[in-house]
C-alpha positions as CSV (number, residue, x, y, z in Angstrom):
1,X,-9.7,22.1,-28.8
2,X,-13.1,20.7,-27.6
3,X,-13.8,20.9,-23.9
4,X,-15.3,18.1,-21.9
5,X,-17.5,18.6,-18.9
6,X,-16.9,16.4,-15.8
7,X,-19.4,16.3,-13.0
8,X,-18.2,15.4,-9.5
9,X,-20.1,15.0,-6.2
10,X,-18.7,15.9,-2.8
11,X,-20.0,16.9,0.6
12,X,-20.8,20.6,1.1
13,X,-18.0,21.2,3.6
14,X,-15.3,20.0,1.3
15,X,-16.9,21.9,-1.6
16,X,-16.7,25.2,0.4
17,X,-13.1,24.5,1.3
18,X,-12.2,24.0,-2.3
19,X,-14.1,27.1,-3.4
20,X,-12.3,29.2,-0.7
21,X,-8.9,27.9,-1.8
22,X,-9.7,28.6,-5.4
23,X,-10.7,32.2,-4.5
24,X,-7.5,32.7,-2.5
25,X,-5.5,31.5,-5.5
26,X,-7.4,33.9,-7.8
27,X,-8.8,31.1,-9.9
28,X,-12.3,30.0,-10.8
29,X,-13.3,26.6,-9.4
30,X,-12.8,24.8,-12.7
31,X,-9.3,26.2,-13.2
32,X,-8.4,25.4,-9.7
33,X,-9.5,21.8,-9.9
34,X,-7.8,21.3,-13.3
35,X,-4.6,22.8,-11.8
36,X,-4.8,20.5,-8.7
37,X,-5.4,17.4,-10.8
38,X,-2.7,18.3,-13.3
39,X,-0.2,18.8,-10.4
40,X,-1.2,15.5,-8.9
41,X,-0.8,13.7,-12.2
42,X,2.7,15.3,-12.6
43,X,3.7,14.1,-9.1
44,X,2.4,10.6,-9.8
45,X,4.1,10.4,-13.1
46,X,7.4,11.6,-11.6
47,X,7.1,9.0,-8.7
48,X,6.3,6.2,-11.2
49,X,9.3,7.2,-13.4
50,X,11.6,7.4,-10.3
51,X,10.6,3.9,-9.1
52,X,9.9,2.1,-12.4
53,X,13.2,0.2,-12.3
54,X,12.3,-1.0,-8.8
55,X,8.8,-2.0,-10.0
56,X,10.5,-4.0,-12.8
57,X,12.8,-5.7,-10.3
58,X,9.9,-6.6,-8.0
59,X,7.8,-7.9,-10.9
60,X,10.8,-10.1,-12.1
61,X,11.4,-11.4,-8.6
62,X,7.7,-12.2,-8.2
63,X,7.7,-14.0,-11.5
64,X,10.7,-16.0,-10.5
65,X,9.2,-16.9,-7.1
66,X,6.0,-18.1,-8.8
67,X,8.1,-20.7,-10.7
68,X,9.9,-22.0,-7.6
69,X,8.7,-25.4,-6.2
70,X,6.9,-25.4,-2.9
71,X,9.4,-26.0,-0.1
72,X,8.9,-29.2,1.8
73,X,6.9,-29.1,4.9
74,X,8.9,-29.0,8.1
75,X,7.6,-30.7,11.3
76,X,8.9,-30.6,14.8
77,X,10.6,-33.9,14.2
78,X,12.8,-32.2,11.6
79,X,14.1,-29.6,14.0
80,X,16.8,-29.9,16.5
81,X,16.0,-28.9,20.1
82,X,18.0,-25.6,19.6
83,X,15.9,-24.9,16.5
84,X,12.7,-25.6,18.3
85,X,13.7,-23.2,21.1
86,X,14.5,-20.5,18.4
87,X,11.1,-21.0,16.9
88,X,9.4,-20.7,20.2
89,X,11.3,-17.5,21.1
90,X,10.3,-16.0,17.7
91,X,6.7,-17.0,18.2
92,X,6.8,-15.3,21.7
93,X,8.0,-12.1,20.0
94,X,5.1,-12.3,17.6
95,X,2.3,-13.6,19.8
96,X,3.5,-12.8,23.3
97,X,4.1,-15.3,26.1
98,X,0.6,-16.7,25.9
99,X,1.4,-18.3,22.5
100,X,-0.4,-18.4,19.2
101,X,-3.8,-19.0,20.9
102,X,-3.6,-15.4,22.3
103,X,-3.2,-14.0,18.7
104,X,-6.1,-12.1,17.3
105,X,-8.1,-14.4,15.0
106,X,-6.5,-17.6,16.3
107,X,-8.7,-20.6,16.8
108,X,-9.6,-21.3,20.4
């Protein structure tokens, strides 16, 4: 099997840490990096396999949601006084008692 050379760049402190770990493992640098990459790939593959059914459910839900019509806009006039109070209480939970103007990025 033909071998391929891969060149990587990293800062010297990290390079020395990797070299030290490779030496402690009794491996040369190339073998250590290949082992580390192979292990990471196996972990990623296992996680993807474990959650692939959830990814499919999410993708399906997102596709369904994209097909839904936009909900009608709701104004204060459409709310009861009780609903207005619930909205205000929820906004205070999010923005604090100073209201939306106190939120980061809110227009002044």
